[in-house]
Every structure is written in C-alpha cells, then in structure tokens.
MIRO-110956 format. One line per field, with one value per residue (C-alpha): residue in one letter; x, y, z. Coordinates in Angstrom, 3 decimals, always signed. Layout:
! MIRO-110956
type [A, ...] .
c1 [X, ...] .
c2 [Y, ...] .
c3 [Z, ...] .
***
This chain:
! MIRO-110956
type [X, X, X, X, X, X, X, X, X, X, X, X, X, X, X, X, X, X, X, X, X, X, X, X, X, X, X, X, X, X, X, X, X, X, X, X, X, X, X, X, X, X, X, X, X, X, X, X, X, X, X, X, X, X, X, X, X, X, X, X, X, X, X, X, X, X, X, X, X, X, X, X, X, X, X, X, X, X, X, X, X, X, X, X, X, X, X, X, X, X, X, X, X, X, X, X, X, X, X, X, X, X, X, X, X, X, X, X, X, X, X, X, X, X, X, X, X, X, X, X, X, X, X, X, X, X, X, X, X, X, X, X, X, X, X, X, X, X, X, X, X, X, X, X, X, X, X, X, X, X, X, X, X, X, X, X, X, X, X, X, X, X, X, X, X, X, X, X, X, X, X, X, X, X, X, X, X, X, X, X, X, X, X, X, X, X, X, X, X, X, X, X, X, X, X, X, X, X, X, X, X, X, X, X, X, X, X, X, X, X, X, X, X, X, X, X, X, X, X, X, X, X, X, X, X, X, X, X, X, X, X, X, X, X, X, X, X, X, X, X, X, X, X, X, X, X, X, X, X, X, X, X, X, X, X, X, X, X, X, X, X, X, X, X, X, X, X, X, X, X, X, X, X, X, X, X, X, X, X, X, X, X, X, X, X, X, X, X, X, X, X, X, X, X, X, X, X, X, X, X, X, X, X, X, X, X, X, X, X, X, X, X, X, X, X, X, X, X, X, X, X, X, X, X, X, X, X, X, X, X, X, X, X, X, X, X, X, X, X, X, X, X, X, X, X, X, X, X, X, X, X, X, X, X, X, X, X, X, X, X, X, X, X, X, X, X, X, X, X, X, X, X, X, X, X, X, X, X, X, X, X, X, X, X, X, X, X, X, X, X, X, X, X, X, X, X, X, X, X, X, X, X, X, X, X, X, X, X, X, X, X, X, X, X, X, X, X, X, X, X, X, X, X, X, X, X, X, X, X, X, X, X, X, X, X, X, X, X, X, X, X, X, X, X, X, X, X, X, X, X, X, X, X, X, X, X, X, X, X, X, X, X, X, X, X, X, X, X, X, X, X, X, X, X, X, X, X, X, X, X, X, X, X, X, X, X, X, X, X, X, X, X, X, X, X, X, X, X, X, X, X, X, X, X, X, X, X, X, X, X, X, X, X, X, X, X, X, X, X, X, X, X, X, X, X, X, X, X, X, X, X, X, X, X, X, X, X, X, X, X, X, X, X, X, X, X, X, X, X, X, X, X, X, X, X, X, X, X, X, X, X, X, X, X, X, X, X, X, X, X, X, X, X, X, X, X, X, X, X, X, X, X, X, X, X, X, X, X, X, X, X, X, X, X, X, X, X, X, X, X, X, X, X, X, X, X, X, X, X, X, X, X, X, X, X, X, X, X, X, X, X, X, X, X, X, X, X, X, X, X, X, X, X, X, X, X, X, X, X, X, X, X, X] .
c1 [+70.644, +67.618, +67.625, +66.059, +69.255, +70.733, +68.156, +68.876, +66.403, +64.299, +62.732, +59.454, +58.000, +54.195, +52.359, +50.373, +46.483, +46.718, +48.784, +46.213, +43.326, +44.983, +45.855, +42.044, +40.879, +43.273, +42.411, +38.648, +39.129, +40.998, +38.139, +35.500, +37.480, +37.815, +33.842, +33.284, +35.495, +33.610, +30.114, +31.306, +29.807, +31.529, +28.825, +29.423, +27.361, +25.507, +24.957, +22.717, +22.319, +19.170, +18.967, +16.427, +15.737, +13.857, +10.594, +11.233, +13.519, +15.471, +17.631, +21.015, +21.934, +25.618, +27.850, +28.413, +30.181, +27.376, +27.763, +24.732, +24.020, +24.548, +21.923, +18.894, +20.103, +18.755, +20.389, +21.690, +22.854, +24.428, +22.968, +23.552, +21.219, +19.454, +21.199, +18.918, +19.800, +17.730, +16.151, +15.274, +12.541, +11.777, +8.872, +9.055, +6.690, +5.951, +5.198, +4.238, +1.830, +0.911, +1.582, +3.776, +5.645, +7.670, +11.034, +12.087, +15.914, +18.271, +18.292, +20.118, +17.281, +17.769, +14.721, +12.718, +13.017, +9.936, +10.498, +11.189, +12.322, +10.820, +13.153, +14.513, +12.857, +13.480, +11.238, +9.292, +10.613, +7.730, +8.369, +6.261, +4.621, +4.278, +1.736, +0.935, -1.927, -1.954, -4.273, -5.048, -5.116, -7.247, -10.267, -9.643, -9.550, -7.223, -5.777, -3.657, -0.042, +1.260, +4.649, +7.072, +7.625, +9.428, +6.768, +6.885, +3.686, +2.071, +2.103, -0.871, -0.494, +0.789, +1.621, -0.657, +0.499, +2.203, -0.122, +0.773, -0.745, -3.125, -1.481, -3.593, -2.903, -4.633, -6.702, -7.352, -9.650, -10.726, -14.114, -14.156, -16.836, -16.937, -17.932, -19.242, -21.757, -22.051, -21.292, -19.702, -17.956, -15.372, -11.795, -10.347, -6.542, -4.073, -2.564, -1.819, -4.808, -4.154, -7.411, -8.885, -9.363, -12.829, -12.521, -12.088, -11.218, -14.227, -12.664, -9.008, -8.076, -9.016, -8.475, -10.795, -12.709, -10.566, -13.040, -11.589, -13.510, -15.673, -16.335, -18.844, -19.766, -23.028, -23.053, -26.114, -26.624, -27.559, -29.700, -31.899, -31.281, -30.714, -28.195, -26.207, -24.113, -20.865, -19.157, -15.571, -13.217, -13.155, -12.073, -15.159, -15.142, -17.981, -20.272, -20.011, -22.970, -22.416, -21.378, -20.158, -22.719, -22.046, -18.563, -16.887, -15.956, -17.763, -17.023, -19.911, -21.368, -19.918, -21.782, -20.617, -22.701, -23.704, -24.451, -27.387, -28.319, -31.516, -32.161, -34.598, -35.940, -36.179, -38.479, -40.975, -40.368, -39.912, -37.694, -35.781, -33.400, -29.987, -28.493, -24.986, -22.826, -23.200, -21.836, -24.638, -24.476, -26.884, -28.941, -29.143, -32.260, -31.587, -29.939, -28.996, -31.190, -29.430, -25.895, -24.470, -24.162, -25.842, -24.867, -27.455, -28.660, -27.069, -30.053, -28.849, -29.441, -28.248, -29.847, -33.119, -34.281, -37.208, -38.762, -41.430, -43.476, -43.947, -46.925, -48.817, -47.290, -46.739, -43.849, -42.516, -39.540, -37.715, -35.955, -35.113, -31.702, -30.813, -29.127, -31.763, -32.241, -35.020, -37.404, -38.609, -41.333, -39.549, -36.970, -34.847, -35.910, -33.366, -31.377, -32.643, -30.200, -31.392, -32.159, -30.733, -31.309, -29.124, -30.616, -30.788, -32.166, -35.344, -36.746, -40.154, -41.824, -44.324, -46.678, -48.403, -51.602, -49.309, -49.703, -46.610, -44.928, -42.413, -39.384, -36.963, -33.774, -35.277, -37.672, -39.534, -40.689, -41.676, -45.475, -47.358, -46.697, -43.562, -42.161, -38.447, -35.399, -33.865, -36.010, -36.000, -38.170, -41.633, -42.648, -44.403, -43.010, -40.138, -37.867, -39.106, -36.147, -36.597, -34.756, -33.276, -31.782, -28.033, -25.318, -25.124, -27.865, -29.837, -29.572, -29.310, -32.048, -30.302, -29.288, -31.075, -32.055, -33.285, -32.150, -33.035, -30.766, -32.954, -30.273, -29.747, -27.287, -25.857, -26.698, -24.991, -26.869, -26.119, -28.259, -29.002, -30.823, -31.092, -30.968, -33.369, -30.693, -30.443, -26.982, -27.380, -25.788, -24.417, -25.204, -23.791, -24.634, -25.543, -28.786, -28.899, -31.818, -33.641, -36.470, -38.718, -41.634, -40.984, -44.750, -45.207, -42.514, -43.539, -46.931, -46.164, -42.731, -40.617, -37.515, -37.054, -33.692, -34.804, -38.166, -36.008, -33.701, -36.396, -38.387, -35.510, -34.651, -37.944, -37.764, -34.500, -35.342, -38.282, -36.202, -33.194, -35.031, -36.425, -33.074, -30.091, -26.523, -25.529, -28.174, -27.646, -23.920, -24.930, -27.639, -27.273, -27.666, -30.763, -32.134, -31.065, -32.840, -36.010, -35.835, -36.239, -38.318, -41.017, -42.750, -42.295, -45.525, -44.014, -41.426, -43.505, -45.979, -43.260, -41.966, -38.726, -37.123, -34.596, -32.367, -30.427, -29.836, -26.362, -24.809, -21.029, -20.252, -21.718, -20.527, -21.562, -22.813, -21.212, -17.791, -17.441, -19.653, -17.878, -14.574, -16.054, -17.475, -14.203, -12.570, -15.202, -14.492, -10.722, -11.003, -13.201, -10.759, -7.843, -9.535, -10.170, -6.773, -5.479, -7.836, -6.781, -2.956, -3.510, -5.253, -2.570, +0.115, -1.968, -2.079, +1.444, +2.418, +0.241, +1.208, +4.659, +3.879, +2.288, +5.652, +7.753, +5.414, +5.451, +9.411, +9.809, +7.662, +9.588, +12.662, +11.718, +10.718, +14.083, +15.842, +13.785, +14.476, +18.290, +18.100, +16.634, +19.027, +22.245, +20.641, +20.448, +23.954, +25.379, +23.833, +25.036, +28.444, +28.325, +27.216, +30.088, +32.541, +31.315, +31.532, +35.251, +36.184, +34.501, +36.346, +39.892, +39.349, +38.534, +41.290, +43.790, +42.782, +43.029, +46.291, +48.063, +50.133, +49.003, +48.290, +44.745, +42.728, +43.288, +40.831, +40.849, +39.267, +41.884, +42.142, +45.395, +43.513, +41.170, +44.144, +45.923, +42.596, +42.238, +45.879, +45.094, +42.155, +44.101, +46.869, +44.132, +42.772, +46.324, +46.608, +43.680, +44.237, +47.568, +46.265, +44.620, +45.334, +44.065, +46.201, +46.325, +46.706, +47.381, +46.480, +49.056, +46.861, +47.169, +51.064, +52.751, +55.866, +58.904, +61.306, +64.882, +67.627, +71.041, +73.486] .
c2 [+111.757, +110.025, +106.875, +109.048, +110.757, +107.624, +106.745, +107.967, +110.192, +108.552, +110.653, +109.065, +110.570, +111.344, +109.059, +110.897, +110.836, +108.363, +105.876, +106.030, +105.541, +102.550, +101.073, +101.313, +99.829, +96.834, +95.926, +96.093, +93.944, +91.400, +91.570, +91.067, +88.217, +86.324, +86.750, +85.361, +82.482, +81.592, +81.525, +78.976, +75.536, +72.251, +69.760, +66.075, +63.437, +62.589, +66.283, +69.068, +72.792, +74.267, +77.997, +80.384, +82.989, +86.146, +84.433, +80.821, +77.665, +75.690, +72.574, +72.059, +68.291, +67.012, +66.545, +69.984, +73.281, +76.180, +79.746, +81.558, +84.890, +87.345, +89.733, +87.063, +84.760, +85.366, +82.327, +78.726, +75.779, +72.440, +69.115, +65.626, +63.235, +60.345, +57.143, +53.946, +50.358, +47.614, +47.185, +50.717, +53.279, +56.877, +59.024, +62.620, +65.318, +68.141, +71.387, +73.107, +70.612, +68.828, +65.357, +62.615, +60.115, +57.111, +56.110, +52.446, +51.670, +50.824, +54.365, +58.057, +60.297, +63.861, +66.041, +68.736, +72.478, +72.191, +68.643, +67.290, +63.579, +61.754, +59.430, +56.545, +53.195, +49.650, +47.641, +44.486, +41.544, +38.917, +35.198, +32.583, +32.305, +36.002, +38.564, +42.244, +43.996, +47.616, +50.471, +53.427, +56.407, +58.607, +55.888, +53.543, +50.386, +47.429, +44.905, +41.799, +41.728, +38.090, +36.709, +35.939, +39.729, +42.848, +45.377, +48.878, +50.837, +53.391, +57.163, +57.166, +53.651, +52.360, +48.787, +47.939, +44.665, +41.624, +38.747, +35.330, +32.843, +30.125, +26.780, +23.789, +20.406, +17.591, +16.907, +20.463, +23.170, +26.624, +28.414, +31.645, +34.515, +37.329, +40.530, +42.269, +39.640, +37.584, +34.299, +31.481, +28.632, +26.031, +26.315, +22.681, +21.814, +21.172, +24.886, +28.131, +30.679, +34.485, +35.924, +39.114, +42.171, +41.614, +37.748, +36.747, +33.188, +32.550, +29.635, +28.628, +25.847, +22.356, +18.724, +16.999, +13.965, +10.938, +7.926, +4.389, +1.214, +0.860, +4.575, +6.976, +10.621, +12.541, +16.247, +18.471, +21.611, +24.495, +26.174, +23.465, +21.015, +17.981, +15.387, +13.432, +10.223, +9.553, +6.205, +5.094, +4.533, +7.972, +11.697, +14.134, +17.898, +19.396, +21.999, +25.792, +25.243, +21.938, +20.871, +17.383, +15.621, +13.186, +14.923, +13.879, +10.831, +7.590, +4.082, +1.976, -0.482, -3.781, -6.267, -9.627, -12.514, -11.973, -8.375, -6.067, -2.646, -0.623, +1.973, +4.682, +6.704, +10.359, +11.167, +8.175, +7.253, +3.674, +1.354, -1.695, -4.195, -5.166, -8.367, -9.302, -10.325, -7.571, -4.116, -1.417, +2.050, +4.917, +6.929, +10.468, +10.589, +7.520, +7.364, +4.695, +4.384, +3.988, +2.637, +1.847, -2.004, -4.060, -7.476, -10.255, -12.054, -15.253, -17.638, -20.776, -22.719, -19.682, -16.582, -15.766, -12.327, -10.320, -8.646, -6.143, -5.643, -1.786, -2.290, -4.456, -3.837, -7.408, -8.580, -12.159, -14.190, -16.173, -18.908, -21.452, -21.516, -19.457, -16.167, -13.759, -10.723, -8.666, -7.277, -3.895, -3.782, -5.574, -4.105, -6.047, -4.947, -7.087, -10.134, -12.314, -14.717, -18.073, -18.008, -21.032, -21.507, -23.709, -25.902, -23.160, -20.438, -18.948, -16.024, -13.991, -13.492, -10.863, -11.455, -8.971, -9.188, -8.313, -11.956, -13.272, -16.581, -18.376, -20.453, -22.576, -24.336, -27.412, -29.291, -30.459, -26.914, -25.997, -26.288, -26.069, -27.057, -25.816, -24.580, -25.581, -24.421, -23.338, -20.995, -17.635, -14.896, -14.779, -11.579, -9.059, -10.635, -9.201, -10.130, -8.819, -7.264, -6.365, -3.661, -4.921, -3.035, -3.397, -2.573, -3.593, -1.240, -1.687, +2.304, +1.789, +0.047, +0.075, -3.840, -4.907, -8.620, -10.557, -13.884, -15.372, -17.519, -20.233, -21.466, -20.502, -17.931, -15.390, -11.619, -9.251, -6.751, -3.735, -1.777, +0.026, -1.160, +0.101, -1.929, -1.622, +0.077, +2.747, +1.653, +1.824, -0.990, -1.510, -4.867, -6.866, -10.363, -12.421, -13.960, -17.444, -17.456, -18.775, -18.007, -20.946, -19.575, -17.113, -16.407, -15.504, -13.035, -11.528, -11.137, -9.640, -7.751, -6.172, -6.014, -9.353, -8.630, -5.102, -6.383, -9.359, -6.771, -4.280, -7.053, -8.691, -5.348, -4.301, -7.855, -7.190, -3.871, -5.174, -8.134, -5.896, -3.251, -5.950, -6.998, -5.098, -5.067, -8.027, -10.116, -9.325, -10.153, -13.556, -14.409, -12.580, -15.674, -16.712, -13.334, -13.576, -17.134, -15.699, -12.730, -14.862, -17.766, -15.949, -14.487, -17.078, -16.362, -12.766, -14.759, -17.833, -15.240, -13.692, -17.248, -16.809, -19.039, -17.852, -21.011, -18.919, -15.485, -14.877, -11.725, -11.671, -8.406, -5.693, -2.856, +0.393, +3.403, +5.819, +5.890, +5.956, +2.955, +1.238, +1.914, +0.407, -2.449, -3.201, -3.162, -6.018, -7.844, -7.551, -8.594, -11.528, -12.480, -12.158, -14.144, -16.974, -16.750, -17.227, -20.251, -21.536, -21.116, -22.964, -25.680, -26.363, -26.215, -28.754, -30.984, -30.702, -31.678, -34.744, -35.585, -35.260, -37.814, -40.248, -40.071, -40.658, -43.759, -45.169, -44.808, -46.611, -49.166, -49.482, -49.470, -52.196, -54.386, -53.884, -54.936, -58.143, -58.952, -58.335, -60.518, -63.381, -62.849, -62.749, -66.135, -67.657, -66.518, -67.798, -71.281, -71.554, -70.676, -73.034, -75.992, -75.075, -74.823, -78.073, -79.907, -78.722, -79.708, -83.170, -83.646, -82.174, -84.460, -87.685, -87.096, -86.583, -89.627, -91.537, -90.480, -91.884, -89.028, -88.300, -90.994, -92.020, -91.042, -92.304, -93.798, -90.702, -88.990, -86.881, -86.572, -85.058, -84.322, -82.399, -80.485, -79.635, -78.398, -75.913, -74.964, -74.066, -72.141, -70.155, -69.607, -68.205, -65.840, -64.472, -63.636, -61.764, -59.905, -59.359, -57.375, -54.876, -52.396, -54.963, -55.941, -59.792, -60.983, -64.530, -66.221, -68.328, -71.587, -70.243, -69.511, -72.534, -70.507, -72.341, -70.480, -71.533, -70.068, -70.369, -68.861] .
c3 [-32.464, -33.931, -36.234, -38.845, -39.440, -40.615, -43.162, -46.691, -48.454, -51.348, -53.768, -55.420, -58.537, -58.393, -61.056, -63.828, -64.064, -67.298, -65.239, -62.439, -64.744, -66.773, -63.343, -62.177, -65.282, -65.291, -61.637, -62.513, -65.590, -63.230, -60.710, -63.281, -64.931, -61.404, -60.888, -64.353, -63.936, -60.648, -62.482, -64.856, -63.640, -64.697, -64.602, -64.100, -65.614, -62.705, -61.714, -62.863, -62.232, -60.996, -62.387, -61.043, -63.770, -63.433, -64.759, -64.502, -63.399, -65.433, -65.167, -67.065, -67.053, -67.339, -68.308, -69.640, -68.977, -68.157, -67.699, -65.845, -67.383, -64.651, -66.366, -66.316, -63.521, -59.888, -58.385, -59.540, -57.554, -58.569, -57.213, -57.606, -59.778, -58.079, -58.741, -58.272, -58.104, -59.738, -56.428, -55.507, -56.625, -55.981, -56.012, -57.707, -56.638, -59.384, -57.253, -60.291, -61.570, -58.218, -60.161, -58.862, -60.722, -59.914, -61.199, -60.871, -60.995, -62.171, -63.384, -62.882, -62.066, -62.809, -61.450, -63.352, -62.157, -60.107, -59.008, -55.482, -54.645, -51.884, -49.955, -51.930, -51.293, -51.968, -54.098, -52.582, -53.894, -53.700, -53.483, -55.259, -51.595, -51.115, -51.890, -50.744, -50.424, -52.292, -51.266, -53.945, -51.653, -53.849, -54.812, -51.754, -53.794, -52.807, -54.847, -54.313, -55.988, -56.119, -56.579, -58.089, -58.840, -58.090, -57.097, -57.419, -56.229, -58.508, -57.237, -55.144, -53.961, -50.618, -49.692, -46.608, -45.398, -46.622, -47.073, -45.921, -48.071, -46.727, -47.918, -48.117, -48.342, -50.248, -47.014, -45.982, -46.446, -45.515, -45.015, -46.944, -47.255, -49.818, -47.596, -50.414, -51.744, -48.628, -50.401, -48.273, -49.889, -49.030, -50.795, -50.703, -51.013, -52.447, -53.254, -52.086, -51.436, -51.370, -50.128, -52.030, -50.014, -49.628, -48.854, -45.286, -43.859, -41.582, -39.698, -40.014, -42.180, -41.076, -41.970, -43.870, -42.386, -43.325, -42.983, -42.737, -43.872, -40.544, -40.063, -41.020, -40.451, -40.017, -41.261, -40.736, -42.795, -40.570, -42.909, -44.223, -41.314, -43.833, -42.303, -44.928, -43.832, -45.535, -45.139, -45.471, -47.214, -48.347, -47.565, -46.838, -46.991, -45.392, -47.136, -46.094, -43.709, -42.455, -39.113, -37.798, -35.557, -32.671, -32.054, -35.571, -37.070, -35.618, -35.586, -36.874, -33.952, -34.434, -32.595, -31.286, -31.335, -27.795, -28.213, -29.533, -29.454, -29.713, -32.354, -32.774, -35.841, -34.526, -37.341, -36.971, -33.420, -34.491, -32.788, -34.031, -32.492, -34.125, -33.140, -33.721, -35.430, -37.813, -38.430, -37.681, -39.645, -38.484, -40.917, -40.632, -38.330, -35.957, -32.499, -30.292, -27.292, -23.836, -24.317, -27.596, -27.092, -24.833, -23.447, -24.214, -20.801, -20.329, -18.770, -17.428, -14.016, -11.673, -13.597, -15.167, -16.752, -15.824, -18.968, -19.025, -22.504, -22.752, -24.952, -22.587, -19.414, -18.372, -16.683, -17.551, -16.112, -18.582, -17.081, -20.043, -20.750, -23.584, -24.816, -24.236, -26.845, -26.201, -29.033, -29.666, -27.210, -24.209, -21.835, -19.373, -15.894, -14.238, -14.039, -10.844, -9.308, -8.236, -4.480, -2.825, +0.801, +3.091, +5.798, +8.629, +6.455, +5.393, +3.480, +3.467, +0.018, -0.953, -3.742, -5.985, -3.680, -0.683, +1.023, +2.597, +1.509, +3.853, +1.997, +3.972, +3.489, +5.489, +2.841, +5.822, +6.589, +3.109, +2.408, -0.871, -4.391, -5.776, -2.387, -3.228, -1.185, -4.611, -6.799, -8.835, -7.459, -9.551, -11.445, -9.254, -6.102, -3.684, -1.063, +2.258, +4.323, +7.946, +9.723, +12.969, +15.772, +16.344, +19.149, +22.665, +23.415, +20.497, +19.819, +16.055, +13.821, +10.594, +10.324, +7.150, +7.303, +4.111, +4.547, +8.126, +10.226, +12.066, +14.029, +17.744, +17.966, +20.663, +21.086, +23.635, +25.564, +27.871, +29.927, +33.233, +36.396, +40.091, +43.049, +45.966, +47.953, +45.239, +43.426, +39.843, +38.004, +34.419, +33.209, +30.376, +29.127, +26.241, +25.187, +23.353, +21.546, +18.245, +15.771, +15.799, +14.114, +11.300, +10.502, +14.106, +14.345, +11.086, +12.506, +15.942, +15.497, +12.694, +15.212, +16.860, +18.704, +19.735, +21.203, +23.205, +24.526, +25.526, +27.387, +28.959, +30.194, +31.750, +33.441, +34.846, +36.085, +38.034, +39.452, +40.286, +42.012, +44.610, +45.955, +47.474, +45.947, +48.118, +47.109, +43.578, +43.688, +45.189, +43.166, +39.748, +37.792, +39.408, +38.663, +34.898, +34.713, +36.237, +33.785, +30.735, +32.156, +34.019, +30.676, +28.100, +26.372, +25.361, +23.479, +22.279, +20.497, +18.577, +17.565, +19.699, +21.950, +24.630, +25.706, +28.058, +29.370, +31.169, +32.929, +31.950, +33.593, +35.980, +37.469, +39.279, +37.182, +40.055, +40.218, +44.030, +44.272, +41.800, +43.611, +46.770, +44.901, +43.173, +46.749, +47.884, +44.667, +45.303, +48.773, +47.999, +45.056, +47.668, +50.159, +47.424, +46.266, +49.670, +50.375, +47.263, +47.807, +51.159, +49.604, +47.039, +49.746, +51.590, +48.568, +47.831, +51.573, +51.513, +47.888, +49.374, +52.518, +49.900, +48.101, +50.907, +52.028, +48.515, +48.433, +51.655, +50.567, +47.467, +49.537, +51.731, +48.579, +47.065, +50.509, +50.496, +46.977, +47.336, +50.606, +48.694, +46.008, +48.467, +49.940, +46.831, +45.674, +48.972, +48.572, +45.267, +46.365, +49.479, +47.285, +44.629, +47.571, +49.219, +45.914, +45.357, +48.937, +48.673, +45.359, +46.597, +49.779, +47.768, +45.426, +48.263, +50.149, +47.219, +46.069, +49.234, +49.758, +53.272, +55.833, +56.581, +59.133, +62.835, +64.953, +66.988, +64.073, +63.038, +59.382, +57.735, +54.509, +56.343, +57.952, +54.511, +53.038, +56.245, +55.685, +52.029, +52.890, +55.266, +52.633, +50.251, +53.134, +53.717, +49.973, +49.916, +53.036, +51.898, +48.728, +50.857, +53.801, +56.613, +59.614, +60.549, +64.045, +65.049, +68.168, +69.921, +68.704, +65.173, +65.104, +66.424, +67.394, +69.089, +70.897, +71.177, +73.518, +71.781, +74.014] .
***
C-alpha cells in the first residue's frame, strides 16, 4: 500500500470572484504603498536632493522631507553638502552658464542644480615675510599678494609661485630693473622688498661700502664716465650704473718721513711728487706711477744716487749726504755703492767717450788727479768686465771678472801632448802667474788665463814632441821650465809674468800604454822603497853600535867612579879603625891591667886587641851560613889522656 492511503482527504472550497478581486486590489495597494514609502527622501541638514524633472533640474536642500512626484520626476539623487573649514575653499563651476564661483570657508556649501565642485583646496596663509604671485588666466595679468593675510584666489586666478622677500639690512642694497619701462635703480635697506612681476633683481643683494677714516672709494658711472670719490667715515651706496674702481675700497697712501709717491693726472698728464709725512688721497682722474710708495734714497759715505732729468736727459750723481727725494722731472736710475779697492785689487773704468781708466788699490799705482782707491762711479761711466776662461782645459769662457786681483796666484791646467816615440800623454800641472801690467793686458787680450794656457800648451807640445817617453819621465821638470821661459815676450806683451810652471801629474792617454807606464813606475817605486828600507836598516844597526859604544864608555866611567869611591871609603874606615886601635892600646897600657911589653918585642896589649877582633869575626861568621876552619896555630888545643 502507498502512503497516500494514510493521508486523510481535505476538502477546500473554491473562492468566489469577488474575493479574488478584493485580494488583488489589496495586494496592489500594498505594493503601491511600499513604492511610495521608498520615494520619500529624508534630507539632513548637510544634504540635498538633486531632482531631474522633465524639463529642468532642481535641488532640495535639507533639512526636510521630500517626495518626488512620480509623474514629473525622471530621476533624483541625494548628495552631501561641501563642508569647508576656515582654511579651505572650493571652486564651483556652473555647467549651464559656464561661470565659476569661489566659496571660502568656514561654510556649508550647497551646490546648485547645474553646479559641479572642484577639489577642495587649502587657503594660502601668508606671514609677514611671505608673498605670492597670482596670475589671471583670462587677461594674463600678474599681481603680488603680500602677507600677513589668508589668500583665496579669484575664480580665474592661479598662484604662480610663492615669492621669497629680499631682506635688506641697513648696509645692504640691491639693483632692480623695471622690464616694462627699462628703468634701473638702487633699493637700499633696511626693509623687506617684494618684487613686482615686472621688476627683476639685476644683481644679488650686496653690502654697501663701509669706509673708515683712512679709506676712500672711487666709483665710475658707466654711462657718463664720471668718477666720484667718497672718503670715510661713511656708508657709500653706488648708483645704478656705477662700478667700483681699483678693486673696491682703498686705503689712502700714508707716507712716512722717508717715503714718497709719484702721482699723475690722467686728464692733463701732469705729474706731482708727494713726500711724507702725510696722507695722500687720489682724485678721480689720478693714478700712482710705478709702485704706491717709494723709499727715499739714503745718500751717505757708502751710497750715492744716479739721477736722470727726463726733460734735459742729463744724468747727475748725488753724493752729498742727505735723504734724497726726486722731483717731478727726475727719476732714480740706480743707487751706486762706493767702490773700495784693497791693496791688491784693481778695476777698469770706461768713460762716456769709450776711454779706459785704471784704478788701483795701491796708491802708488794711481796716476792723475782724484784717482783714489775709494770712489763712486761717475755718471756715464761703467765698470769693465772681462769674460775669462775656466776649467782645467779652459773649455768654458763664462767667468766674469770685474775686480782684478794683482797678486800672484795659482792656476791649474790639463792638456794632451805626444812624445817623439808616439806616446800620447795627459799632463796636469799649475801655473804660478801674476798680472803686472793691467793696461797691456787690456790692450792685447780679453782672456788672460785662456791665452796663458793656450800658449803654454803650444810650447809643451813642441818640446815634448822632440823627446821620448823615457826622456820625458826623467826631465819633465826641465821641459816645464823651458816651456814658460822660452817665450817670455809673449807674456810680457800681455802684462803677465809667469813665476813658475810645474807638472804635477802625467799619464798615458792610451790604456795599455798607461798600464805599462804604471808597471814601470811601480817597479821604480819598489826599488826606491827597497833602497830606502836598506838604508833605514843600516842606519838602525849603526845607531845600535854607536849606542853600545856609548854604553860601554859610560859603564867604564861608572866603574872608575865606584873604585874611587871604594878607595876613599876604605881610607876613611882604615883611618877610623887605626884611631880606635891606637886609642884602645893607649888606654889599655895606661890602665896597668896587662904587663908591659917585653924586650923581645912581645906586647900583651896588641895580643888582646887581636883576640877581640877574632871574636868579632867569629860573631859575624856565626850570623851567616859560612864554615870556619882553624889551623893548629890558631886553635892552641891540648890533648890529655886520662886513663
């Protein structure tokens, strides 16, 4: 069985037509009511309803309750009003008229039916040191808005940029130019400067020229060329077309008592000389000739000044002791030192006519009036310098000689020559030479040492070429003597005297020949050394023998003296002993202790004296290691037999 068999049967009655209509009408009313409720707009106080009707648009601002008419309303929408703070603004465009309005806060902005709001922007808050440049997009005009203010641009204005003010202190200025009129002017401080759109700063702000009491500045107008001079103390602002000359602020020329300066007026060309002590200020057309300050020349016993008069062209030498200042027409050519010559020195002077004059340190050699050993070089005169050769071979002629030494002096030389057996030699030596006649030397040569060496070399080459190497080695000193004495007229003609010429060293130019020569010289040297050593040994042996002889002679003399002393000592001791013996015997005989001497010559006193001397001798022997032997005569022994 199916489950339908267990469901009870229910009978539903069929509704009538009236009921169906009533039900449909009620449902339709409910649906229309719900639709009407949804069209009702509850608009807040910061809201509005934009309604698009059949022919127009309207807005309904809150707070309100609004029901759009379904028959005349195409669409509607609710939107928020724009809430602006005190620092905000908004631009609103009207799409119907094309106009734009600006609404500044604080405000609650309700847009019109055809208006569209741009983005909300912040107001430009300008401080006391701020400004903005505003551009009108329709006319292109620009204007400056300065603070303090809160700036809101007009509908067609835009803020081009924020302008930084030019802040000027009391000593600052800026050069400005109006681009519309072309006018240029100087704006001085103190203050703040906001440039108009058509005004530009030609140069950055700069400091005015602060002048102290000893300073000045010269400013030249580039348009007119006029130069104005401003002295301190003050603050100087240049004009719009003025530039500073001389590099800016200058100090006046402070001249001491020994200083001066030469100043020329560039408009007239006139020159003036200002002497110290004073302060000198230049005018706009004046300049300093040469250096700013010149030292006056101190003329004394050691210094003189040569002065040229530029008008007449005459040179004068000022020798009077003073502090010399030149005048407007004079220039100092040079300061000349006093020339002081020692006894051995000399100089050559050339005057204006080219004539030579000779001055010597030795007063006996100076001829003419005023020819002193200490003098100043006169005007138009000059010291003559000669270029002498230098070097052992005189290969460089660059030795400048102004003061000539008249003493004899040494000069080294070196040159090559060749012997008759074709051995090339390098000779080194010295000249001992002297300049004895300075005018003759000046007349015939300008290089005295070069001529001497060249002539001596020529003579050496001639003499050495005639001898062999062996002969040269044995007689090179004689060859040197002949080289300088064979042609004395050459040296005398040039005022030169050769005292001696010595060869100090020679060697072969060829290495192999030089080695052979070195071996010969070495062997000769060894032989001389051996001879010298043998002579030294002989001298030592001879000296030794002489010393031994002297020693023996001294020894004999010592022995003789000792013998004489011993004899004298023995005599003295014998005499003393004899005196003691005689005194002892006399005292013993006089005492009567012993018998008197007999007729046979036997004296008991003498026997007693001998006995005492033997006793002394025994004592002396007993103190040593000697052995004493007695003869029978000395012993006096008696042998007894006691049996």
